[in-house]
N, C-alpha and C positions, 0 to 999 in steps of 0.2 A: 478460460476453461478450467483453470486450476482453482478458481475461487470456490466453486460449488463443493468439491471434495473437502476443502478446508472447513467450510460452513457445516457440512454434514458431520465431519469428524468432531468439530467443537460441540455440536448439538448432542452428539452421543455421550459427551462427558458431563453435561449439565445434570443437575438434580431434577429429574422429571417430575418427582412428587411435588417439589417446591414450585416448579413452573406451573404444573397442573392446578395447584391450590390457588395460585394467583389468578389464573384464567377462570377457574370455577367461581371464585368469589366475585370477580367483575361481572361475569355472566349472570350470576345469581342477583347481583346488585341491579343489573339492567332489568331483570324480571320484576324485582320488587319496586323499582322506581316506576315502572309501568303500572303496577297494581296500586301503589300509594298515590300516584299523581293523576290517575284517570279522572276522578270526579272534578279536580281542580282544572284539568285541561278542558273538560266539557263545559264547566261553568264560565271560565275565563276566555277560552279561545274557540269553543265549540268544536274542539278536536280532542277526544280522550287520549289519543296517542301523541299529543303535542310534545310532552316532555320526554317520552320514549324516543322519538325521532332525534331530538337534540342530544340526548344522552348517548344514543347509539353512534352518532357522528363523532362525539368525543371519545367514546370507547374505541372506535375504529382507528382514530388518530393515536390513542394511547397504546393500542396493540402494535401498531407500526413502531412506535418508539420503544416499546417493550422488547420487540424482536431485535431492533438495532442495538439497544443497550445490552442485551444478552450476548451479542457478538462483539461488541466494542471492548478492546482491552482496557481494563481498569487503570493500568499504569499510566495511560495517556492522559488521564485527568490531571496528573501532576503538571503537565505542560500547559493545560488550558485553564487551570483553576483561577489564576489571577484575572484573566479576562472574564470568566464567569462571575467572579465576585464583583468586578466593576460594573458589568451589565446588570446584575441583580440589584445593586444599589442605585444605579441610574433609574431603573424601573420603579424602585421604592420612592424615589424623589419625584418622578414624573406623575405617579398616581395621586400625589397630593396637590398637584398644580391645577388650578381652575381651568376648565375647558378640556383637560386631558383625562383626569380621573373622573370616573363615573360614580355618582352618588346613588346608593340603594339602601333602603332601610336605615337612613341616617348615618351610613358609613360610606367612606370614600376609599374603596378597596380594589376597584377594577379599572382596567384600561380597555377602550374599544380599539380593536385592530380589525378593520373591515367589518364583517358581520359577526365576528367573535368578540367575546369579552374575556380577558385573561386577568387573573388575580396574581400580581407579582409576589405576594408573600408566600404563595405555594412554591414558586421557584426558589425563593430564598431559603425555605426549609431544606431543600435538597442541596443547594449550593453551600450553605453553611456547614452541613454535615461533611461534605467532601472536603471543604477547606480546613475544618478542624482536624479531620483524620490525616490530611496531608501535612499540616503544620506540626502537629504533635508527634507524628511518626518521625518527622525530620529532626525534632528537638529532643529525641530520646536521650541523647548523650548529656544534656544539661537540663532535663525536665525538673530536677529538684531545685533549680534556681528560679525563684518567683519572677524576678525582674526580667531576666533574659529568656527563660524557658516557658513561662506561663502567661505573663501579662500581655504582650503585644496583640495576639489574636482576640483577647477579651475586649479590646477597644472597639474592634469592628463588630463584635457580637452586641456590645452595649449600644452602638449606633443603630444596628438593625432592629434591636428591641425598641428603641425610642421611635424610630420611623414607623414601625408597624403599630405601635401604641398610638401614634398620631392619627391613624386611619378612622376610628380607633378599633383595635382588635387585640385585646389583652390575651385571649385564649391562645391565638396563634403565636404571639410573642413569647408566652410562657412555654409552649410546646417546643419552640426552637431552643430556648434557654435550657430546657431539660435534656433534649437530645444532645446538645453540645456538652452539657454538664456530665452526661454519662460517658462521653468520649474522654473528657478530662479525667474522670474517675478511673477509667481503664488504661489511661496513658501512663500511670505511675506517679501521680502527684504525691507530695508529702501530705500526711494527714492534716497538719495544721493549715496548709494552704487550702485543702478541701473544706475544712471547717470555716475558714475565713470567707471563701467564695460562696459557700452554701448559705451562711448566715447573711451575707450581703445581698445575695439574690432573693432570699426569703423576705428580708426587710423591704427591699425595693418592690417586690410583687405585692406585698401586703399594703404598702403605702399607696400604690397606684390603684389597688382594688377598693380600698376604703375611702379614698378621697373623691372618687367619682360617684355621685348619688345613684346612678342606674346600676353600677357594678355592685355597690353596697346592698342595693335591694335584691339583686340576684343571690348574693351571699346569704342574706337572711331568709329569703323566701323559700329556698330549696330545703331548709331545715324544717319549716312548717308551712307547706304550700297552701294548706286549707285556711290559714289565716289571711292569705292574699289571693283567695280564689277568683276574684274579679280582676286581678292585676297580674303581677309577676308569677303567681302560683298557678295560674290557669293552665298553662301548657303542661306542667308536670302532673297536675291532677288528671288531665285527660290521658296522659301517658300511663299513669297508674291504672286507669279504667281499661285501657287497651290491653295492658299486660295481664290484668286480672281476668279479662274476658277470654283470653286465649287458652288458658289452662294448659293441658299436656300437649294436645294435638292441634289446637287452634280452631278457628271457624271456617277454615278453607281459604285457598288462594282467592283473593278478591272479596272476601267476606268481612272486611273491616268496617265497623260503624264509625269509628273515631276519625277516619280520613274524610268523612263526608262533611267537612267544614268545621268539625269540632276541634281537631288537633292541628294547630298551626305548624307549618314546616314538616308536614307528614312525610314528604318525599326527600327531605334534606336532613336536618339535624335529628329529627325524631323518627327516622325510617325504621329504627329498631323496634319502636312501639308497635308499628304496623306489622312488622314481621312476627312479633310476639302474638298479636291479636289474630293473625291469619294462620300462622304455622305453629303457634304455641311454644312450649318448652323445647320441642324438637327443633324448631327453627332457631331459637336462641342457642341451643347446644351446637348446631351446625356452624353458626357464625363464630362462636367463641372457640370451638374445636379447631376451626380453620386457622384462627390467629395463633393458637397454641402450637399447631403443627408448623406454622411458619417460624415461630420462635425456636422450636426444637431443631428444625432443619438448618436454621441459621447458626445455631450453636455448633453444629457439626462443621460448618464452614470455618468458624473462628478457630476451632481446635486444629483443623487441617492446615490452615494458612501459616506460613512462616514469616511473611512480609508484614511488618508493623502497620504499614499503610492499609493493606488489605484487611487486616484484623480490625483496626479501628473503623474503617469504612463499613464493614459488615455490621459491627456493633451499633454504629450510629444510625444506619439505615433501618436496621431491625427495630431498634427502640423508637425511632421516629414513627414507625407504623404502630407499634404497641402503645405508645403514649397517646396518640390520637384516638386509638380504639378505646383505651381506658377512659379518656376524657369524655368521649361521646357516650359510651355505655354507662359510665358513672352518672352523667346528667340525666339520661333516659330513665334510669332506675332510682333516681333521687339520692344518690350517694355522693355526688359532687355538684357544684354550681353549674348552671348552664353556661357554656362557653361559646357555643356556635361552631364548634369544630365538627366537621363531617365525619361519618363513619368510613374509614378507608376502604376503597374499592366498591362501596355499596351505595353511599349517599349520592343524590343528584348533585352535579357540579362538575363542569368541564375541567377547570384548572386543577382541582384537587385530583381528579381521576387520572389525568394525563401525567402529572408529576409523580403520583403514586405508582403508575405503571412503569415510569422510567426508573424509579427506585427499585421496583420489583425486578426489572430487567438487569440492573446492575448486580443485585443479589444473586440472580440466576447465573449471570456470568461468573461471579465469584465462586459459585458452587462447583464449577467445572474443575477447580483446583483441588477439590476433595478427592476426586478419582485420579487426578494427575499425581498427587502426592502418594496415593495408595499404590499406584503403579511403580513409582520410584522406590517406595519402601520394599515392595516385593522383588524388584529388580536387584536390590542390594542383597 
């Protein structure tokens, strides 16, 4: 009987604007997945709502985890982080084993669990952020020592990078690298250590990008897609057509032409092109504005928290979301190479949505400390 008052008391302290933004983005994503996937559902499954139903199931699961994560004390992750790391690496190994990992679009990134398919790399994104926040918060006393304070966790990060690259999925591997890199940047490393690590990471990413022919084609085609209009530039050209057609207010919900078989991955990687075509600049502004609002509210949390672990965790989770959004939007608008990274909370995909909702729930939980610290300040 005492549990409910505690839950209600906690929910009163959270940032309701932040929580509402996450929920609105995910519901907006559900609507746009339905619109973008309806023609494909009709053509492939004779059910226009096929992808809507699947996405709704994942969103329902995600909302449950969102609520649980919003209530779960973030300090407890310290106790469980080692087990979470071991489990996530076990999944990364299992996904590469024949007969366990599912192959789709020439990539082996999924594991079948009953009627569901999960993508272990999505779990690793979250776990590595928690792990890095935990480790570097604990190492604050000797963070200036490269061998003792900086190096050990980087071995695990490098292993995760290589295992995800093996799938192959360079985009996800790079996004994890960047999220953890930002935690390192905010943890107080020496400038020369940052330069060393940054140059090493950049060299490694460049090497893996240019040595695989299909990745090299992506790098060259996004700069001039019309030169490769029948190949790697096809998707980006039709993204341009969708964005250009949308104008200020768009052609109306459901009014996209490009989703009628012209734009591949219309409900996944390139859902923003459909949003632009149907809702125009107003739709683009809504999505980008929501991400900027998340960033702003998260910065308030960072300023309010005194605990180094909480600060670094907030920073890591926030930039994890922002990096994925930048990668996706950059690809859709032709500013970055196509990486296959979904648009957070909006693109179709169960694993991405569920783990994004968990990340969102943790941020919402951390937001409760903003009001707690304000109360303590006024009490003094």
